[in-house]
C-alpha positions as CSV (number, residue, x, y, z in Angstrom):
1,M,115.1,85.6,3.9
2,S,115.6,86.8,7.6
3,E,117.0,85.1,10.3
4,V,115.1,84.2,13.1
5,R,115.7,83.8,17.1
6,L,114.8,80.8,18.9
7,D,115.3,79.9,22.4
8,V,115.4,76.3,22.6
9,E,115.9,73.3,25.0
10,Q,118.1,70.4,25.4
11,R,116.4,67.0,25.3
12,T,117.3,64.5,27.5
13,E,114.7,61.9,26.7
14,F,114.3,60.2,23.7
15,G,112.2,57.8,21.8
16,K,108.2,57.9,21.0
17,G,107.0,58.2,24.1
18,A,109.7,61.3,25.3
19,A,108.4,62.7,21.7
20,R,104.6,62.7,22.8
21,R,105.4,64.1,26.2
22,A,107.4,67.3,24.4
23,R,104.5,67.7,22.1
24,R,102.0,67.8,24.7
25,A,104.2,70.5,26.4
26,G,104.2,72.5,23.3
27,K,107.5,71.7,22.1
28,V,108.7,70.1,18.7
29,P,111.4,67.4,19.0
30,A,114.4,68.5,16.8
31,V,117.8,67.3,15.8
32,L,120.8,69.7,15.1
33,Y,123.7,68.5,13.4
34,G,126.6,69.2,10.9
35,H,130.1,70.5,10.9
36,G,131.3,67.2,12.2
37,E,129.5,68.0,15.6
38,D,127.6,65.1,17.2
39,P,124.1,65.6,16.9
40,R,122.3,67.6,19.7
41,H,118.6,66.9,20.3
42,L,116.7,69.8,21.1
43,A,113.1,70.8,21.7
44,L,111.6,73.8,19.9
45,P,108.6,75.9,21.3
46,T,106.1,74.5,18.8
47,I,103.9,77.6,18.3
48,E,107.1,80.1,17.7
49,F,108.5,77.6,15.3
50,A,105.2,77.3,13.2
51,R,105.2,81.1,12.8
52,V,108.8,80.9,11.5
53,L,107.6,78.4,8.7
54,R,104.6,80.5,8.0
55,E,106.7,83.7,7.5
56,N,110.0,82.4,6.2
57,G,109.2,78.9,4.6
58,Q,110.8,75.5,4.8
59,N,114.3,76.8,4.4
60,A,114.2,79.3,7.4
61,V,117.4,79.9,8.8
62,L,117.5,80.1,13.0
63,T,119.5,81.5,15.4
64,L,119.1,79.2,18.2
65,S,119.8,80.3,21.8
66,I,120.9,76.9,23.4
67,E,121.9,77.1,27.2
68,G,122.9,81.0,26.4
69,R,124.9,79.7,23.4
70,N,124.0,81.2,20.0
71,E,124.1,78.8,17.0
72,L,123.1,79.1,13.5
73,A,120.7,76.6,12.0
74,L,119.2,75.9,8.6
75,T,115.8,74.1,8.8
76,K,116.5,71.0,6.7
77,T,113.5,68.5,7.1
78,V,110.2,69.3,8.5
79,A,108.2,66.0,9.3
80,V,104.4,66.5,9.8
81,H,101.9,64.1,10.6
82,P,100.1,63.0,7.6
83,L,96.5,62.9,8.9
84,K,96.9,65.3,12.2
85,N,98.7,67.8,10.6
86,Y,100.9,68.5,13.7
87,I,104.9,68.8,13.2
88,E,106.2,65.7,14.3
89,H,110.0,66.3,14.1
90,V,112.8,68.6,12.7
91,D,116.2,68.1,11.2
92,L,118.5,71.2,11.7
93,L,121.6,71.7,9.7
94,V,124.5,73.6,11.4
95,V,125.5,76.7,9.4
96,K,128.3,79.2,9.3
97,R,128.0,82.9,8.0
98,G,129.1,83.1,4.5
99,E,128.8,79.4,4.2
100,K,126.8,78.1,0.5
101,V,124.3,75.5,1.4
102,T,122.2,73.4,-1.3
103,V,118.4,73.7,-0.7
104,D,115.4,73.0,-2.4
105,V,113.4,76.3,-3.6
106,P,109.9,76.2,-4.5
107,V,108.9,77.5,-8.1
108,V,105.8,79.4,-8.5
109,V,104.0,79.7,-11.8
110,T,102.5,83.2,-12.5
111,G,100.2,84.7,-15.4
112,E,97.9,82.9,-17.9
113,P,98.9,81.1,-21.4
114,G,97.2,82.5,-24.4
115,A,94.1,81.8,-25.8
116,G,93.0,77.8,-26.2
117,A,96.1,77.1,-24.0
118,E,96.6,75.5,-20.4
119,Y,99.8,74.9,-18.6
120,Y,101.1,72.0,-16.6
121,Q,103.8,72.2,-13.9
122,D,106.3,69.7,-13.8
123,M,108.5,70.5,-11.0
124,D,107.2,72.2,-7.5
125,T,110.9,73.0,-6.7
126,V,114.3,73.3,-7.9
127,S,117.7,72.8,-6.2
128,V,120.1,75.5,-5.9
129,E,123.4,76.6,-4.2
130,A,123.2,79.9,-2.2
131,E,124.7,81.3,0.8
132,A,123.0,80.5,3.9
133,L,121.6,83.8,4.8
134,H,120.4,84.7,1.5
135,I,118.7,81.7,0.3
136,P,115.5,82.7,-2.3
137,E,111.9,82.1,-0.9
138,Q,110.9,81.4,-4.3
139,F,111.1,81.7,-8.1
140,E,108.8,82.9,-10.3
141,V,107.8,81.4,-14.1
142,S,105.8,83.5,-16.0
143,I,103.6,81.9,-18.7
144,E,101.6,85.0,-19.6
145,G,100.5,84.7,-23.3
146,A,102.7,81.5,-23.8
147,E,101.2,79.5,-26.8
148,A,100.7,75.6,-26.7
149,G,103.9,73.8,-27.3
150,T,105.9,76.6,-25.2
151,Q,108.3,74.6,-22.6
152,I,109.9,75.9,-19.9
153,H,113.1,74.6,-18.2
154,A,115.1,74.7,-15.2
155,S,117.8,76.7,-16.8
156,E,115.4,79.4,-17.8
157,I,114.5,80.7,-14.2
158,Q,115.9,83.9,-13.4
159,L,118.6,83.5,-10.5
160,P,119.4,86.2,-8.4
161,P,123.1,87.1,-8.1
162,N,125.5,84.3,-6.0
163,V,122.9,81.4,-6.6
164,E,123.8,78.7,-8.7
165,L,121.4,75.8,-10.0
166,V,121.7,72.5,-9.0
167,T,119.0,70.8,-10.7
168,D,119.9,69.6,-14.6
169,G,118.8,72.9,-16.6
170,E,117.4,70.6,-19.3
171,Y,114.7,69.4,-16.5
172,L,111.2,70.4,-17.6
173,V,109.6,73.0,-14.9
174,A,106.3,73.6,-16.8
175,H,105.0,73.2,-20.3
176,I,102.0,75.0,-22.2
177,A,99.4,72.5,-24.1
178,A,96.2,73.0,-26.0
179,I,93.0,72.9,-24.5
180,Q,91.3,69.6,-25.4
181,D,87.9,70.1,-26.7
182,A,85.6,67.9,-24.7
183,D,82.8,68.0,-27.4
184,T,85.1,66.8,-30.0
185,E,86.1,63.8,-27.6
186,G,82.5,63.0,-26.9
187,D,81.8,62.7,-30.7
188,E,84.9,60.3,-31.4
189,S,83.5,58.3,-28.4
190,A,80.1,58.5,-30.0
191,E,81.3,57.4,-33.4
192,E,83.0,54.0,-32.3
193,P,80.0,52.4,-31.2
194,A,78.2,53.5,-34.4
195,E,81.1,51.7,-36.3
196,A,80.9,48.9,-34.3
197,G,77.3,48.5,-35.0
198,E,77.9,48.8,-38.8
199,E,80.4,46.1,-38.7
200,S,77.9,44.0,-37.1
201,A,75.3,44.4,-39.5
202,S,77.7,44.0,-42.2
203,S,78.7,40.6,-40.5
204,D,74.8,39.4,-40.4
205,E,74.4,40.3,-44.3
206,S,77.3,37.9,-45.0
């Protein structure tokens, strides 16, 4: 994962009104914390930060230039408005070169299961511990040709060197099931009223 440089500003105004003014000015309110330091309130350039997320994912590592001083930070939480889809707020974690951090990394299922089978993805991310500047962008899990009944657990994900799984290895990431025959389901549902009708006829005769 590449390291990205951003010029940011210190925020001196706080609260919802100040946050709205910052967003109107093309800035994203953010808080930088960690390593025992007091939280620092920042304003990130909206367009540049959005580009960083698109190109590097949610675990982007930033070199923040704050009033001439550089600070290395991991993108920890990005709050997005549920309806208007703009970035409302960002939490950033101070990190040091060589330091290991725990992050959630996306899991991507690739390939197609065998004939008559379909897959279900049970986990979208897994937690791992990795060096801050070498966080994997994603993990790929292949289900190519997998038969119904196949289960893939977190422990089966191939991890790069120096990356350790934090998620319980027994957790189910994806599983393969047989495709249900829609015609068969329809036949079964059609039989039920017929059976009910027969029972009603029998009760009338008695």
